[in-house]
LONU-765648 format. One record per residue (C-alpha): x, y, z; residue number from 0. Coordinates in pm, 1 decimal, always signed. Example, Ala and Ser with C-alpha at 12.3 -4.5 7.8 and 13.67 -1.06 7.14 Angstrom:
<kekes>
KEKE         xx         yy         zz   pos
KEKE    +1230.0     -450.0     +780.0     0
KEKE    +1367.0     -106.0     +714.0     1
</kekes>
This chain:
<kekes>
KEKE         xx         yy         zz   pos
KEKE    -2034.7    -2038.7     +787.0     0
KEKE    -1782.0    -2091.8    +1061.9     1
KEKE    -1917.2    -2098.0    +1416.7     2
KEKE    -1601.6    -1940.9    +1557.1     3
KEKE    -1634.0    -1625.6    +1766.0     4
KEKE    -1622.3    -1428.1    +1442.8     5
KEKE    -1874.7    -1664.3    +1281.5     6
KEKE    -2117.2    -1622.9    +1571.1     7
KEKE    -2088.7    -1244.2    +1547.1     8
KEKE    -2151.1    -1257.9    +1173.3     9
KEKE    -2466.3    -1461.7    +1233.8    10
KEKE    -2592.6    -1184.6    +1463.3    11
KEKE    -2504.9     -926.0    +1200.8    12
KEKE    -2698.8    -1120.5     +938.2    13
KEKE    -3004.0    -1115.2    +1162.8    14
KEKE    -2960.1     -737.9    +1194.4    15
KEKE    -2942.7     -707.4     +814.2    16
KEKE    -3270.6     -896.1     +784.3    17
KEKE    -3429.4     -675.6    +1052.2    18
KEKE    -3310.1     -361.7     +869.2    19
KEKE    -3436.6     -485.3     +533.8    20
KEKE    -3097.1     -514.1     +362.3    21
KEKE    -3147.9     -888.5     +316.7    22
KEKE    -3480.9    -1045.3     +222.7    23
KEKE    -3629.6    -1222.4     +525.2    24
KEKE    -3799.0    -1491.0     +314.0    25
KEKE    -3472.6    -1575.4     +140.1    26
KEKE    -3291.8    -1595.7     +474.6    27
KEKE    -3557.2    -1819.3     +633.6    28
KEKE    -3564.4    -2054.0     +333.3    29
KEKE    -3187.2    -2098.1     +340.9    30
KEKE    -3122.3    -1909.2      +17.7    31
KEKE    -2891.2    -1665.2     +196.5    32
KEKE    -2537.2    -1770.6     +284.3    33
KEKE    -2260.8    -1587.1     +469.1    34
KEKE    -1902.1    -1671.5     +383.0    35
KEKE    -1663.0    -1589.9     +666.9    36
KEKE    -1381.8    -1373.1     +528.9    37
KEKE    -1254.6    -1268.3     +871.7    38
KEKE     -893.5    -1174.4     +930.0    39
KEKE     -830.1     -911.9    +1196.5    40
KEKE    -1200.1     -820.4    +1192.1    41
KEKE    -1517.2    -1028.2    +1160.0    42
KEKE    -1611.2     -990.6     +791.8    43
KEKE    -1875.1    -1179.8     +596.5    44
KEKE    -1979.5    -1191.9     +232.4    45
KEKE    -2359.5    -1219.3     +211.6    46
KEKE    -2487.7    -1402.7      -97.4    47
KEKE    -2849.9    -1444.4     -200.3    48
KEKE    -2908.9    -1753.1     -415.6    49
KEKE    -2539.4    -1768.1     -496.2    50
KEKE    -2500.7    -1405.4     -605.1    51
KEKE    -2280.5    -1172.6     -394.3    52
KEKE    -2491.5     -897.2     -242.6    53
KEKE    -2326.2     -712.6      +44.8    54
KEKE    -2014.5     -726.2     +262.0    55
KEKE    -2075.0     -687.1     +634.3    56
KEKE    -1800.5     -605.4     +883.2    57
KEKE    -1807.5     -595.4    +1260.1    58
KEKE    -1572.0     -411.5    +1493.0    59
KEKE    -1284.8     -524.7    +1712.2    60
KEKE    -1079.3     -358.2    +1982.6    61
KEKE     -958.7       -7.9    +1902.5    62
KEKE     -625.9     +108.8    +2041.5    63
KEKE     -712.1     +479.1    +2065.0    64
KEKE    -1057.3     +475.4    +2221.8    65
KEKE    -1247.7     +536.0    +1896.4    66
KEKE    -1516.0     +275.6    +1828.7    67
KEKE    -1405.6     +101.0    +1505.7    68
KEKE    -1753.2      +76.0    +1354.0    69
KEKE    -1839.0     +437.3    +1431.7    70
KEKE    -1497.0     +549.9    +1309.7    71
KEKE    -1543.1     +372.7     +980.0    72
KEKE    -1896.5     +500.9     +931.9    73
KEKE    -1767.2     +854.6     +996.6    74
KEKE    -1503.8     +801.7     +727.9    75
KEKE    -1768.1     +692.8     +477.8    76
KEKE    -1977.6     +998.6     +557.5    77
KEKE    -1674.0    +1220.3     +495.3    78
KEKE    -1592.5    +1042.5     +169.5    79
KEKE    -1948.1    +1106.0      +47.9    80
KEKE    -1893.9    +1483.8      +60.2    81
KEKE    -1730.4    +1475.6     -283.1    82
KEKE    -1791.4    +1254.8     -589.2    83
KEKE    -1414.9    +1224.2     -628.7    84
KEKE    -1356.1    +1089.4     -276.8    85
KEKE    -1674.4     +878.4     -284.7    86
KEKE    -1514.9     +672.4     -563.4    87
KEKE    -1229.4     +577.1     -331.0    88
KEKE    -1444.7     +328.5     -136.6    89
KEKE    -1730.8      +81.8     -190.7    90
KEKE    -2087.9     +213.0     -170.7    91
KEKE    -2180.8     +213.9     +200.6    92
KEKE    -2527.3     +137.9     +332.1    93
KEKE    -2510.2     +385.7     +618.7    94
KEKE    -2868.0     +324.3     +726.6    95
KEKE    -2806.4      -47.7     +776.0    96
KEKE    -2618.7     -206.7    +1063.3    97
KEKE    -2637.3      +92.3    +1292.7    98
KEKE    -2371.3      +82.0    +1559.6    99
KEKE    -2307.4     -288.5    +1514.2   100
KEKE    -2163.0     -318.2    +1164.7   101
KEKE    -2039.0     -151.8     +848.8   102
KEKE    -2225.7     -272.2     +540.8   103
KEKE    -2109.8     -204.6     +183.7   104
KEKE    -2216.2     -320.1     -159.4   105
KEKE    -2003.9     -594.3     -313.8   106
KEKE    -1795.5     -476.1     -613.1   107
KEKE    -1829.9     -731.8     -895.5   108
KEKE    -1498.8     -853.2    -1033.5   109
KEKE    -1279.6     -666.5     -786.2   110
KEKE     -960.8     -835.2     -666.3   111
KEKE     -711.3     -737.0     -401.1   112
KEKE     -394.8     -556.2     -503.7   113
KEKE     -204.2     -869.6     -400.1   114
KEKE     -388.3    -1064.5     -669.5   115
KEKE     -362.2     -785.3     -926.5   116
KEKE      +14.5     -757.0     -883.4   117
KEKE      +44.9    -1118.6     -990.2   118
KEKE     -103.6    -1048.0    -1332.2   119
KEKE      -45.2     -679.3    -1408.1   120
KEKE     +219.5     -410.6    -1430.3   121
KEKE     +341.0     -347.8    -1076.8   122
KEKE     +467.1       +1.8    -1160.3   123
KEKE     +134.1     +107.5    -1310.2   124
KEKE      -61.9      -36.9    -1018.5   125
KEKE     +164.6     +128.7     -760.6   126
KEKE     +129.0     +459.6     -946.7   127
KEKE     -250.9     +420.2     -940.8   128
KEKE     -239.3     +365.0     -565.9   129
KEKE      -26.8     +677.2     -525.3   130
KEKE     -277.7     +872.9     -732.3   131
KEKE     -584.2     +773.7     -527.5   132
KEKE     -394.4     +848.3     -206.4   133
KEKE     -318.5    +1189.3     -356.4   134
KEKE     -691.3    +1241.6     -414.6   135
KEKE     -763.9    +1141.6      -54.6   136
KEKE     -491.3    +1355.3     +100.0   137
KEKE     -565.0    +1656.3     -118.9   138
KEKE     -937.5    +1673.5      -36.2   139
KEKE    -1010.7    +1965.1     +196.1   140
KEKE    -1388.0    +1959.7     +255.0   141
KEKE    -1504.7    +1870.0     +604.1   142
KEKE    -1160.5    +1814.9     +756.5   143
KEKE    -1238.2    +1983.3    +1092.9   144
KEKE    -1502.7    +1719.8    +1166.0   145
KEKE    -1254.7    +1431.8    +1140.8   146
KEKE    -1087.5    +1280.7    +1449.6   147
KEKE     -709.2    +1294.6    +1472.8   148
KEKE     -556.2     +947.3    +1436.2   149
KEKE     -205.4     +826.7    +1509.0   150
KEKE      -49.0     +480.3    +1458.2   151
KEKE       -3.2     +288.3    +1781.7   152
KEKE     +353.8     +188.1    +1691.6   153
KEKE     +462.6     +551.3    +1747.2   154
KEKE     +407.3     +514.6    +2122.9   155
KEKE     +625.6     +204.3    +2161.8   156
KEKE     +961.4     +382.8    +2214.9   157
KEKE     +799.3     +573.3    +2503.0   158
KEKE     +717.2     +241.4    +2672.9   159
KEKE     +350.3     +198.1    +2585.9   160
KEKE     +231.5     -157.8    +2516.2   161
KEKE      -21.8     -153.7    +2228.8   162
KEKE     -357.9     -325.1    +2265.3   163
KEKE     -266.0     -589.3    +2006.4   164
KEKE      +17.7     -712.4    +2230.4   165
KEKE     -164.8     -716.3    +2564.3   166
KEKE     -199.1    -1081.2    +2663.6   167
KEKE      -30.4    -1194.5    +2340.5   168
KEKE     +313.5    -1324.8    +2439.0   169
KEKE     +476.9    -1334.3    +2089.9   170
KEKE     +357.6     -983.0    +2006.4   171
KEKE     +462.0     -855.9    +2350.9   172
KEKE     +811.8     -994.1    +2305.9   173
KEKE     +842.3     -832.7    +1965.1   174
KEKE     +733.4     -496.7    +2107.5   175
KEKE    +1005.1     -526.9    +2371.8   176
KEKE    +1260.3     -600.8    +2097.9   177
KEKE    +1148.5     -294.2    +1900.7   178
KEKE    +1175.1      -69.9    +2207.4   179
KEKE    +1525.3     -201.2    +2283.4   180
KEKE    +1652.1     -167.5    +1924.6   181
KEKE    +1810.0     +178.4    +1923.3   182
KEKE    +1804.5     +243.1    +1542.8   183
KEKE    +1443.9     +124.9    +1502.4   184
KEKE    +1322.2     +310.2    +1811.8   185
KEKE    +1501.6     +625.4    +1695.3   186
KEKE    +1337.8     +612.1    +1350.5   187
KEKE     +994.2     +559.6    +1507.2   188
KEKE    +1056.4     +848.9    +1746.7   189
KEKE    +1146.0    +1077.7    +1455.5   190
KEKE     +812.8     +991.4    +1290.0   191
KEKE     +629.9    +1059.1    +1617.9   192
KEKE     +798.5    +1397.2    +1668.2   193
KEKE     +729.6    +1505.2    +1308.8   194
KEKE     +369.6    +1379.5    +1305.7   195
KEKE     +118.2    +1643.5    +1197.4   196
KEKE     -252.1    +1601.6    +1126.4   197
KEKE     -243.2    +1753.6     +779.1   198
KEKE     -499.4    +1554.7     +581.6   199
KEKE     -749.9    +1272.9     +579.0   200
KEKE     -552.5     +948.0     +580.1   201
KEKE     -670.9     +590.0     +539.7   202
KEKE     -440.7     +476.5     +820.4   203
KEKE     -413.1     +110.1     +722.1   204
KEKE     -288.1      +95.4     +363.9   205
KEKE     -195.4     -264.0     +291.5   206
KEKE     -257.5     -459.8      -23.6   207
KEKE     -543.4     -663.9     +124.9   208
KEKE     -720.3     -330.2     +180.8   209
KEKE     -674.4     -215.3     -180.2   210
KEKE     -923.0     -341.8     -439.9   211
KEKE     -866.9     -329.2     -815.3   212
KEKE    -1189.1     -319.1    -1018.8   213
KEKE    -1230.8     -290.2    -1394.7   214
KEKE    -1288.8      +85.6    -1378.0   215
KEKE    -1100.1     +202.5    -1069.7   216
KEKE     -886.4     +127.0     -767.6   217
KEKE    -1039.0     +175.6     -421.9   218
KEKE     -975.2     +123.6      -52.5   219
KEKE    -1162.7      -79.5     +209.9   220
KEKE    -1132.7     -107.7     +590.8   221
KEKE    -1150.2     +260.1     +688.3   222
KEKE    -1167.6     +201.3    +1064.6   223
KEKE     -833.9     +379.7    +1127.7   224
KEKE     -908.3     +674.0     +899.5   225
KEKE     -893.4    +1031.5    +1023.2   226
KEKE     -669.9    +1336.8    +1030.9   227
KEKE     -304.6    +1241.0    +1014.1   228
KEKE      +22.3    +1252.8     +821.9   229
KEKE      +11.5    +1144.0     +453.5   230
KEKE     +356.6     +986.4     +490.2   231
KEKE     +195.8     +699.7     +684.5   232
KEKE      -27.7     +591.2     +396.2   233
KEKE     +264.5     +611.4     +151.7   234
KEKE     +480.4     +409.9     +389.8   235
KEKE     +206.3     +145.7     +373.0   236
KEKE     +259.9     +123.1       -3.9   237
KEKE     +632.7      +57.5      +42.2   238
KEKE     +562.1     -181.5     +330.0   239
KEKE     +341.8     -391.4     +101.9   240
KEKE     +617.3     -409.6     -158.9   241
KEKE     +897.6     -470.7      +92.3   242
KEKE     +747.8     -746.5     +306.9   243
KEKE     +785.8    -1019.4      +39.6   244
KEKE    +1151.1     -916.3       -5.9   245
KEKE    +1207.6     -932.6     +370.2   246
KEKE    +1043.2    -1273.1     +404.8   247
KEKE    +1224.7    -1418.3     +104.5   248
KEKE    +1557.2    -1248.7     +197.3   249
KEKE    +1588.4    -1093.3     -149.4   250
KEKE    +1880.1     -854.2     -110.7   251
KEKE    +1952.9     -557.9     +117.1   252
KEKE    +1676.8     -343.2     +260.7   253
KEKE    +1809.8      +11.6     +233.6   254
KEKE    +1700.2     +362.0     +143.1   255
KEKE    +1786.1     +314.0     -224.0   256
KEKE    +1539.2      +24.8     -236.5   257
KEKE    +1276.6     +238.9      -61.1   258
KEKE    +1333.4     +515.8     -316.3   259
KEKE    +1298.7     +276.6     -609.3   260
KEKE     +984.8     +107.4     -479.1   261
KEKE     +819.3     +434.8     -378.9   262
KEKE     +897.3     +635.0     -692.8   263
KEKE     +582.4     +551.2     -899.0   264
KEKE     +350.9     +617.4     -605.0   265
KEKE     +532.2     +933.9     -492.3   266
KEKE     +535.6    +1083.5     -842.1   267
KEKE     +162.6    +1020.2     -892.6   268
KEKE      +81.3    +1139.4     -541.2   269
KEKE     +274.7    +1463.3     -585.2   270
KEKE      +96.1    +1543.2     -912.2   271
KEKE     -245.1    +1516.2     -745.0   272
KEKE     -189.1    +1632.1     -385.3   273
KEKE      +95.3    +1878.8     -439.3   274
KEKE     +450.5    +1886.5     -308.8   275
KEKE     +347.1    +2016.6      +35.6   276
KEKE     +164.5    +1688.0     +113.1   277
KEKE     +419.4    +1451.2      -44.4   278
KEKE     +694.6    +1346.3     +198.8   279
KEKE    +1067.6    +1383.1     +153.5   280
KEKE    +1257.7    +1057.2     +111.5   281
KEKE    +1419.9    +1072.4     +455.6   282
KEKE    +1079.6    +1113.2     +622.2   283
KEKE     +935.4     +830.4     +414.7   284
KEKE    +1226.6     +601.2     +504.5   285
KEKE    +1168.1     +660.5     +877.2   286
KEKE     +795.5     +593.9     +832.7   287
KEKE     +872.7     +270.4     +645.3   288
KEKE    +1083.0     +152.9     +941.9   289
KEKE     +786.5     +223.5    +1170.4   290
KEKE     +542.4      +55.6     +931.2   291
KEKE     +759.9     -257.2     +904.7   292
KEKE     +785.1     -272.8    +1284.8   293
KEKE     +404.9     -249.3    +1310.5   294
KEKE     +355.4     -518.5    +1044.1   295
KEKE     +602.6     -744.7    +1225.0   296
KEKE     +403.2     -703.2    +1546.9   297
KEKE      +78.3     -787.6    +1369.8   298
KEKE     +238.2    -1100.4    +1223.7   299
KEKE     +367.6    -1204.3    +1565.5   300
KEKE      +19.0    -1160.5    +1710.5   301
KEKE     -111.2    -1415.4    +1455.5   302
KEKE     +157.8    -1676.0    +1525.5   303
KEKE      -68.4    -1886.9    +1749.5   304
KEKE     -298.5    -1949.9    +1452.7   305
KEKE      -38.8    -1939.3    +1173.1   306
KEKE     +295.4    -2105.7    +1252.2   307
KEKE     +462.9    -1937.1     +953.9   308
KEKE     +371.9    -1593.1    +1089.4   309
KEKE     +629.8    -1612.2    +1369.4   310
KEKE     +920.1    -1656.2    +1128.8   311
KEKE     +780.3    -1389.5     +896.5   312
KEKE     +755.2    -1145.7    +1189.5   313
KEKE    +1121.7    -1200.1    +1271.9   314
KEKE    +1228.9    -1146.9     +910.3   315
KEKE    +1016.9     -833.1     +866.2   316
KEKE    +1157.3     -683.6    +1186.8   317
KEKE    +1506.9     -769.9    +1063.0   318
KEKE    +1428.1     -568.1     +749.1   319
KEKE    +1321.8     -273.3     +965.1   320
KEKE    +1644.6     -299.1    +1163.7   321
KEKE    +1854.7     -316.1     +847.2   322
KEKE    +1685.6       -9.9     +698.6   323
KEKE    +1704.9     +184.5    +1026.6   324
KEKE    +2071.0      +91.7    +1074.7   325
KEKE    +2154.2     +214.7     +725.6   326
KEKE    +1989.1     +549.9     +796.4   327
KEKE    +2214.7     +589.7    +1101.9   328
KEKE    +2537.2     +455.9     +944.9   329
KEKE    +2505.2     +621.3     +602.4   330
KEKE    +2300.4     +942.1     +639.4   331
KEKE    +2440.8    +1074.9     +311.5   332
KEKE    +2274.6     +792.0     +122.5   333
KEKE    +1939.4     +969.2     +141.8   334
KEKE    +2082.6    +1271.2      -37.7   335
KEKE    +2242.8    +1047.4     -299.4   336
KEKE    +1911.3     +872.1     -370.1   337
KEKE    +1729.3    +1204.4     -394.1   338
KEKE    +1974.0    +1364.5     -635.9   339
</kekes>
């Protein structure tokens, strides 16, 4: 296991798992337990006992809205457990293990990320399945008053707020300044902020690395940003995941007709499950996609010190956001044409 900062934290978490009885102490002491560092934005480790995957353990990082990430995610798992239907949307959590230091879940045998699944399956069917499970999530009503309200940090950028991810990170800070100074992008983000309503439980960070495809279901991981919010944000994450490769590879124009085409399978499935009142109109979705692309571009820029290719990708993704936002300003009738 790596001895990076994340690796050192994972080693502490493993010791906590042994103390809590989730991992056999004898196996750990004899070297039969290994932790593979899967960290990206969070410290994440896969714990294997004698070569067999056992549990996934995840530590917390900095939260931009004052909610402790570990406690926020554990609260989401408790809410999901209120219904068998919502419980299937996430891995089995071990809520009595890890305490305030980690989120521990059972490994799902054979599961792959949606990125991997899209390379070998029907993209339309997979996107529809994602729309359906988001419809299940957004349509669930039990226990909603106990959930915290959550709001994406990108929505505060036009008002001049520097998000936590960009503090002390020069590339990300510069990109945030560009977003704030880009009138069409800032206007689209502002429209999302003004329309934002806490209507339903949202995942808050729908991206294809956070979507797992197993043999019997599709499910979501990384619930640290979950809470009461606007369903349009999760659906914008679906389009964002489909659009980013097009932006990076410069595969044609990024406009509302493309958003409509990419979103259609997910929106149709979502509407069937959650109802029309929780499924966004195309113009609202297009604005949210601009905001989501701007947020993804910032996250890429923040990684550019470790990944040289991330800086160029951030620029291209932000260019896609600008192109889409500019089209919404220059051709407002296009939304109606795509809807009809």
